[in-house]
C-alpha positions as CSV (number, residue, x, y, z in Angstrom):
1,M,46.6,-10.6,-18.5
2,K,46.8,-7.3,-20.3
3,P,43.5,-8.0,-22.3
4,V,41.6,-8.6,-19.2
5,G,43.0,-5.5,-17.6
6,R,42.1,-3.5,-20.6
7,F,38.7,-4.9,-20.7
8,L,38.1,-4.1,-17.1
9,Q,39.6,-0.6,-17.5
10,R,37.2,0.1,-20.4
11,F,34.0,-1.4,-19.0
12,H,34.3,-1.1,-15.2
13,T,31.4,1.2,-14.9
14,T,29.1,-1.0,-17.0
15,I,30.2,-4.1,-15.0
16,F,29.6,-2.3,-11.7
17,I,26.0,-1.3,-12.7
18,L,25.2,-4.7,-13.9
19,F,26.5,-6.2,-10.8
20,I,24.4,-3.9,-8.6
21,V,21.3,-4.5,-10.7
22,A,21.9,-8.2,-10.4
23,C,22.2,-7.9,-6.5
24,L,19.0,-6.0,-6.3
25,A,17.1,-8.4,-8.5
26,V,18.4,-11.4,-6.4
27,A,17.4,-9.5,-3.2
28,V,13.8,-8.8,-4.6
29,L,13.4,-12.5,-5.6
30,L,14.6,-13.7,-2.1
31,L,12.1,-11.2,-0.3
32,Y,9.3,-12.3,-2.6
33,R,10.0,-16.0,-1.8
34,I,10.1,-15.2,2.0
35,L,6.9,-13.3,1.8
36,S,5.0,-15.8,-0.4
37,N,6.1,-18.7,2.0
38,A,5.0,-17.0,5.0
39,S,1.8,-18.5,6.3
40,V,-0.3,-18.4,9.4
41,D,-0.7,-21.6,11.5
42,P,-4.2,-23.0,10.8
43,N,-4.7,-23.5,14.5
44,Y,-4.0,-19.7,15.3
45,K,-6.6,-17.9,17.2
46,S,-6.6,-14.2,17.4
47,P,-6.5,-12.6,20.8
48,I,-8.8,-9.8,19.6
49,T,-12.5,-10.4,20.5
50,A,-15.1,-9.1,18.1
51,G,-17.0,-6.2,19.5
52,F,-20.7,-5.3,19.2
53,I,-22.8,-2.6,17.8
54,D,-25.9,-1.4,19.6
55,Q,-29.2,-0.8,17.7
56,A,-28.7,3.1,17.8
57,T,-25.4,3.0,16.1
58,L,-26.6,0.4,13.6
59,D,-29.6,2.7,12.6
60,R,-27.2,5.7,12.2
61,I,-25.0,3.6,9.9
62,N,-28.0,2.4,7.8
63,A,-29.2,6.0,7.5
64,L,-26.0,7.1,5.8
65,H,-26.0,8.3,2.3
66,S,-25.6,5.6,-0.2
67,S,-23.2,6.3,-3.2
68,Q,-25.7,4.5,-5.5
69,G,-28.6,6.9,-4.7
70,P,-29.1,10.6,-5.7
71,Y,-27.0,13.2,-3.8
72,P,-28.8,15.1,-1.1
73,E,-29.4,18.8,-1.9
74,V,-27.0,21.3,-0.4
75,P,-28.6,24.4,1.2
76,V,-27.6,27.6,-0.4
77,A,-25.7,29.8,2.0
78,T,-27.1,33.3,2.8
79,G,-25.0,36.1,4.0
80,R,-21.2,36.0,4.2
81,I,-19.6,32.7,3.0
82,S,-16.5,31.4,4.8
83,P,-14.0,30.2,2.3
84,F,-12.7,27.7,4.9
85,A,-16.0,25.8,5.3
86,E,-17.4,23.3,3.0
C-alpha cells in the first residue's frame, strides 16, 4: 500500500491533468457523435415560404459592381475632406 501512496503523492498533479484531458476528449467525441448523427426528417417541410423580388429590385441587384470587373473611378474630393467619411 505504501508504494501506491508514494506513487500518488509524487504524480497526483500529472494524473489529475491526464484525467481532465481524457474527460474533455470523451466529451468532444460524444458531442461529435451526437452532431453527426443528427439528421432532418426527409418529410420535413419548412414553414417559411419563399418571397419574391420585383423587377426594379432585380435590376438594381444586377447593376451592382462585380468583383471580377474593373473598379469604378472614385471622384477626387475638393475643399475640406472629412476624416470620418470614406
